[in-house]
C-alpha positions as CSV (number, residue, x, y, z in Angstrom):
1,M,8.2,12.5,37.6
2,N,11.0,10.1,36.6
3,W,8.5,8.2,34.3
4,L,7.8,11.5,32.5
5,K,11.4,11.9,31.6
6,S,11.7,8.3,30.3
7,V,8.5,8.7,28.2
8,T,9.6,12.0,26.6
9,K,13.0,10.5,25.7
10,Q,11.4,7.8,23.6
11,R,11.5,8.2,19.8
12,E,7.8,7.3,19.6
13,F,6.9,10.3,21.9
14,M,8.4,12.7,19.4
15,I,6.6,11.0,16.5
16,A,3.3,11.3,18.5
17,M,4.0,15.0,19.2
18,I,4.6,15.7,15.5
19,V,1.3,14.0,14.6
20,V,-0.4,16.2,17.3
21,L,1.2,19.3,15.9
22,I,0.1,18.4,12.4
23,A,-3.4,17.8,13.6
24,I,-3.5,21.2,15.3
25,S,-2.2,23.0,12.3
26,M,-4.6,21.2,10.0
27,S,-7.5,22.2,12.3
28,F,-6.5,25.8,11.9
29,A,-6.1,25.4,8.1
30,S,-9.5,23.9,7.6
31,P,-12.5,24.2,9.9
32,Y,-13.7,20.8,8.8
33,F,-10.6,18.8,9.7
34,L,-11.8,17.8,13.2
35,Y,-15.3,16.8,12.0
36,P,-16.1,13.2,12.9
37,E,-16.9,12.4,9.3
38,N,-13.5,13.7,8.2
39,L,-11.7,11.8,10.9
40,M,-13.5,8.7,10.0
41,A,-12.6,9.1,6.4
42,L,-9.0,9.6,7.3
43,L,-8.9,6.5,9.5
44,L,-10.7,4.5,6.8
45,G,-8.2,5.7,4.2
46,L,-5.2,4.8,6.5
47,S,-6.5,1.4,7.3
48,I,-5.1,-0.3,4.3
49,E,-1.7,1.3,4.8
50,A,-1.7,0.3,8.5
51,I,-2.5,-3.3,7.7
52,I,0.3,-3.3,5.1
53,A,2.7,-1.6,7.5
54,V,2.1,-4.3,10.2
55,A,2.7,-7.1,7.7
56,M,5.8,-5.4,6.2
57,T,7.2,-4.8,9.7
58,H,6.8,-8.5,10.4
59,L,8.5,-9.3,7.2
60,M,11.4,-6.9,7.7
61,V,12.0,-8.0,11.3
62,S,12.3,-11.6,10.0
63,G,15.0,-10.4,7.5
64,G,12.9,-10.3,4.3
65,F,11.4,-7.7,2.1
66,D,8.8,-7.5,-0.6
67,M,8.8,-4.8,-3.3
68,S,5.6,-6.1,-5.0
69,V,3.2,-5.2,-2.2
70,G,1.8,-2.0,-3.7
71,S,1.2,-3.5,-7.1
72,I,-0.4,-6.6,-5.6
73,V,-2.7,-4.5,-3.5
74,A,-3.7,-2.4,-6.5
75,F,-4.3,-5.5,-8.6
76,T,-6.4,-7.3,-6.0
77,G,-8.3,-4.2,-5.2
78,S,-9.1,-3.8,-8.9
79,A,-10.2,-7.4,-9.2
80,T,-12.4,-7.0,-6.1
81,A,-13.9,-3.8,-7.5
82,M,-14.6,-5.5,-10.8
83,L,-16.4,-8.4,-8.9
84,L,-18.4,-5.9,-6.9
85,V,-19.4,-3.9,-10.0
86,S,-20.5,-7.2,-11.7
87,G,-22.9,-7.9,-8.9
88,V,-21.0,-10.4,-6.7
89,P,-22.0,-10.0,-3.0
90,V,-19.6,-8.0,-0.9
91,V,-18.5,-10.8,1.4
92,I,-17.7,-13.2,-1.5
93,A,-15.9,-10.4,-3.5
94,V,-13.7,-9.5,-0.6
95,L,-13.0,-13.2,0.1
96,I,-12.0,-13.7,-3.5
97,G,-9.8,-10.6,-3.4
98,L,-8.1,-11.8,-0.3
99,S,-7.7,-15.2,-1.8
100,I,-6.1,-13.8,-4.9
101,G,-3.6,-11.8,-2.8
102,A,-2.9,-14.9,-0.6
103,L,-2.3,-17.0,-3.7
104,I,0.1,-14.4,-5.2
105,G,2.0,-14.3,-1.9
106,L,2.1,-18.1,-1.8
107,F,3.4,-18.2,-5.3
108,N,6.1,-15.6,-4.5
109,G,7.0,-17.6,-1.3
110,F,7.3,-20.8,-3.3
111,I,9.6,-19.2,-5.9
112,I,11.8,-17.8,-3.1
113,A,11.8,-20.7,-0.7
114,K,11.6,-23.7,-2.9
115,L,13.2,-22.6,-6.1
116,G,15.9,-20.5,-4.4
117,I,15.3,-17.4,-6.6
118,N,16.6,-14.2,-5.0
119,P,13.7,-12.3,-3.2
120,F,14.7,-9.1,-4.8
121,V,14.4,-10.5,-8.3
122,T,11.2,-12.4,-7.5
123,T,9.4,-9.4,-5.9
124,L,10.7,-7.1,-8.6
125,A,9.2,-9.4,-11.3
126,S,5.9,-9.6,-9.3
127,L,5.8,-5.8,-9.0
128,S,6.2,-5.4,-12.7
129,L,3.7,-8.2,-13.6
130,F,0.9,-7.2,-11.3
131,L,1.4,-3.5,-12.0
132,Q,1.0,-4.1,-15.7
133,L,-2.1,-6.3,-15.0
134,H,-3.6,-3.6,-12.9
135,W,-2.9,-1.0,-15.7
136,S,-4.4,-3.3,-18.3
137,I,-7.6,-3.8,-16.3
138,H,-8.1,0.0,-16.2
139,D,-6.6,0.6,-19.7
140,L,-3.8,2.7,-18.2
141,R,-0.5,3.3,-19.9
142,N,3.0,4.0,-18.5
143,S,3.8,7.5,-19.6
144,I,7.6,6.7,-19.4
145,S,7.2,4.0,-22.0
146,H,6.0,6.5,-24.6
147,S,9.3,7.6,-26.0
148,H,7.7,10.0,-28.4
149,C,6.5,12.1,-25.4
150,L,10.0,12.3,-24.1
151,C,11.5,13.2,-27.4
152,A,8.9,16.0,-27.9
153,H,9.7,17.3,-24.5
154,R,13.5,17.3,-25.2
155,R,13.0,19.3,-28.4
156,G,11.3,22.0,-26.4
């Protein structure tokens, strides 16, 4: 009985209970929520975030941070998708995508460790660079940069 008190006092227990309550409420909201196909799709969708969370936890525990992770994931994902669409075999396309991400990380690490540039500045620059590259691959535009839209909105 003493172990039950120690378990329930843990922060992780409360987080697990919140997840269980959300799952119960979602199963009432949609009859399809607990279907194996839906649960598999949820786990597959969360797999990328889980991998990034593990790596970012390791990075933050060691005293660092990286603001460019999201844009690098988007860029390497786009590059991998382009390779797949052009007919490159899946294994090779994934290896190339992982290699691109590793090279970008190596480049950021070199700038921070060897050149002594602040990690905040380095990763902010990488965030901007690879987000713009991702947008250019998909011919997307930053809506904030279109000042005529903002001016038209202000005029009512």
